[in-house]
C-alpha positions in Angstrom: -20.8 3.9 -11.1 -17.6 5.9 -11.3 -15.4 3.4 -9.6 -16.5 0.7 -12.0 -15.6 2.9 -15.0 -12.2 3.5 -13.4 -11.7 -0.3 -13.0 -12.5 -0.8 -16.7 -10.0 1.9 -17.6 -7.4 0.3 -15.5 -8.1 -3.1 -17.1 -7.8 -1.5 -20.6 -4.5 0.2 -19.6 -3.0 -3.1 -18.5 -4.4 -4.9 -21.6 -2.8 -2.3 -23.9 0.5 -2.7 -22.0 0.3 -6.4 -22.4 -0.3 -6.2 -26.1 2.5 -3.8 -26.5 4.9 -6.0 -24.6 3.9 -9.0 -26.7 4.5 -7.1 -29.9 8.1 -6.3 -28.9 9.0 -9.7 -27.3 11.7 -10.1 -30.0 13.7 -7.7 -27.8 13.3 -10.0 -24.8 16.3 -11.6 -23.2 16.9 -15.3 -23.9 18.5 -16.7 -20.8 19.2 -20.2 -19.4 16.7 -20.0 -16.6 17.5 -23.5 -15.4 20.7 -22.2 -13.7 18.9 -19.4 -11.7 18.1 -19.7 -8.1 14.6 -20.9 -7.3 13.8 -17.6 -5.5 15.1 -15.4 -8.4 12.1 -13.2 -9.4 13.4 -13.1 -13.0 13.3 -16.8 -13.5 11.1 -17.9 -16.4 10.1 -21.5 -15.8 7.2 -23.9 -15.7 6.5 -25.0 -12.1 3.7 -26.3 -9.8 3.6 -25.4 -6.1 1.5 -26.2 -3.0 1.7 -24.3 0.2 0.2 -23.6 3.6 -0.5 -20.0 4.6 -2.4 -18.7 7.6 -4.3 -21.9 8.1 -5.2 -22.2 4.4 -3.8 -24.4 1.6 -2.6 -22.8 -1.6 -2.0 -24.0 -5.1 0.2 -22.0 -7.5 1.7 -22.6 -10.9 3.7 -21.0 -13.7 3.6 -21.9 -17.4 6.8 -20.9 -19.3 5.8 -20.0 -22.9 9.4 -19.6 -24.0 12.7 -18.3 -22.6 11.2 -14.8 -22.0 7.5 -15.1 -21.4 5.5 -16.8 -18.6 1.9 -17.1 -17.3 1.2 -17.6 -13.6 -1.7 -18.1 -11.2 -2.4 -18.7 -7.5 -5.5 -19.6 -5.4 -6.1 -20.7 -1.8 -8.4 -23.5 -0.7 -11.6 -21.4 -0.1 -11.1 -19.1 -3.0 -10.9 -16.0 -0.8 -7.6 -15.0 -2.5 -6.5 -15.7 -6.1 -4.5 -14.1 -8.8 -3.7 -14.4 -12.5 -0.9 -12.8 -14.5 2.1 -13.0 -16.7 5.8 -12.0 -17.1 8.2 -10.8 -19.8 12.0 -11.0 -19.4 14.2 -8.3 -20.9 17.8 -7.3 -20.7 17.2 -4.7 -18.1 14.9 -6.9 -15.9 11.4 -8.5 -15.9 8.0 -6.9 -16.4 5.0 -8.4 -14.6 1.3 -7.8 -14.8 -1.5 -9.5 -12.7 -4.9 -9.0 -11.2 -5.7 -10.2 -7.7 -8.9 -10.6 -5.7 -8.8 -10.7 -1.9 -11.7 -11.3 0.5 -10.9 -10.4 4.1 -12.2 -12.0 7.3 -14.9 -9.3 7.7 -16.0 -9.9 4.0 -14.3 -6.6 2.8 -13.0 -7.1 -0.7 -10.2 -5.7 -2.9 -9.4 -6.3 -6.5 -6.1 -5.0 -7.7 -4.7 -4.5 -11.2 -0.9 -4.4 -11.1 1.9 -3.6 -13.6 5.4 -3.7 -12.3 9.0 -4.9 -12.7 12.1 -6.2 -11.0 15.5 -4.7 -11.9 18.5 -6.9 -10.9 21.3 -4.6 -9.6 23.8 -7.5 -9.9 23.7 -6.9 -13.6 25.5 -3.6 -12.9 28.1 -5.3 -10.6 26.3 -4.4 -7.4 26.3 -7.5 -5.2 27.3 -6.5 -1.7 28.6 -9.4 0.5 27.1 -11.9 -2.0 23.6 -10.5 -1.8 21.6 -10.2 -5.1 19.4 -7.1 -4.8 16.5 -6.2 -7.0 14.6 -2.9 -7.2 10.8 -3.4 -7.7 8.5 -0.7 -8.8 5.1 -0.3 -10.6 1.5 0.9 -10.7 -1.5 -0.5 -9.0 -5.3 0.2 -9.3 -7.4 -1.0 -6.5 -11.2 -1.4 -6.5 -13.0 -2.9 -3.5 -15.4 -2.5 -0.6 -14.6 -2.0 3.1 -16.8 -2.8 6.1 -18.1 0.5 7.6 -18.3 -0.3 11.3 -19.9 3.0 12.1 -22.9 2.5 9.8 -23.2 -1.3 10.4 -25.5 -0.9 13.4 -26.9 -4.4 13.2 -24.3 -7.3 12.9 -26.7 -9.2 10.5 -26.9 -6.1 8.2 -23.3 -5.1 7.5 -22.7 -1.9 5.4 -19.8 -1.8 3.0 -18.3 1.4 1.5 -16.7 1.4 -2.0 -13.0 2.1 -2.0 -10.9 2.8 -5.1 -7.4 4.2 -5.6 -4.6 4.7 -8.1 -1.2 4.0 -6.6 2.5 3.6 -7.2 4.8 1.3 -5.3 8.5 0.9 -4.9 10.6 -1.6 -2.9 13.6 -3.7 -2.6 14.0 -7.5 -2.8 17.3 -9.3 -2.1 18.4 -12.9 -1.9 21.6 -14.4 -0.5 22.7 -17.9 -1.6 24.8 -19.4 1.2 25.4 -22.6 -0.7 23.9 -24.6 -3.6 21.0 -25.5 -1.4 20.4 -22.7 1.2 19.2 -19.2 0.3 17.8 -16.4 2.5 15.5 -13.6 1.3 14.6 -10.1 2.5 12.2 -7.5 1.1 10.5 -4.2 2.0 8.6 -1.5 0.3 5.7 0.9 0.2 2.6 1.7 -1.8 1.3 5.3 -1.9 -1.8 6.4 -3.7 -5.1 8.3 -4.0 -8.0 8.0 -1.5 -5.4 8.3 1.4 -4.0 4.8 0.5 -0.7 4.1 2.3 0.7 0.6 2.6 4.1 -0.5 4.0 5.3 -4.1 3.9 8.4 -6.1 4.8 9.4 -9.6 5.3 12.1 -12.4 5.2 12.3 -16.0 4.2 14.5 -19.1 4.0 14.7 -21.5 1.0 16.1 -25.0 0.7 16.7 -26.7 -2.7 15.8 -30.4 -2.3 16.9 -31.4 -5.8 17.7 -29.8 -9.2 13.9 -29.4 -9.8 12.3 -29.1 -6.4 12.6 -26.7 -3.4 10.8 -25.6 -0.3 10.7 -22.2 1.4 9.3 -20.5 4.5 8.3 -16.8 4.3 7.0 -14.2 6.8 5.4 -11.0 5.6 4.1 -8.0 7.6 1.9 -5.3 6.0 0.2 -2.2 7.3 -2.5 -0.6 5.2 -4.3 2.7 5.9 -7.5 1.1 4.6 -7.5 -2.6 5.5 -5.3 -2.5 8.6 -2.2 -4.6 9.5 -1.7 -8.2 8.8 1.1 -10.8 9.3 1.3 -13.8 7.0 3.4 -17.0 7.5 3.7 -19.5 4.7 5.5 -22.7 3.8 5.7 -23.7 0.1 6.9 -26.6 -2.0 7.7 -26.1 -5.7 8.5 -28.5 -8.6 10.0 -27.2 -11.8 10.1 -28.3 -15.4 12.5 -26.9 -18.0 
């Protein structure tokens, strides 16, 4: 089917970008990541995390391959949402890729293939009132199935309609360290794409550093999708880092 062919093309695109980035990793920035804030999205580190989000337990982890490259993954306790990906750190920011599978409460599904980046504006001397802002932008391909309520006449025989889209997203993420232990976060953005896809999201969080290697945070995220509807997520997470 057409949407399956498009998914394969999107996978190939991200794979080619991954190989290309690997071949030029000699240009990547070598930073001392141990001094970065635990919430800094450009931090390359090995860490393990556990969390609780919308009545589900989550397990996440990063594996730092060197000072510039990292693999990451995340899954919840029933497997309804999981992701795998990687990151490369450069002088101008960090490039991330991942693919994510989500199953919603009505058994609608979405698999997204994402290639994006974070650009720290503080590198250009822009840190208003001590905030550390990052611009985030990228490409996303989405392939899924949505419950068609009009055609699902019988509850025991649901009908799902294929949904695919190519999209671009842009947003802003910022963190504000108030002390060596306390940090606040804020973020907002939008995704716009084909098949009338339109998503807006925003949120905020608070982080506390327990020790040099461990931290906890609480995050609230609101999103509104033209395809899957609105959703609010609350999560609490604990992370432990290794250099």
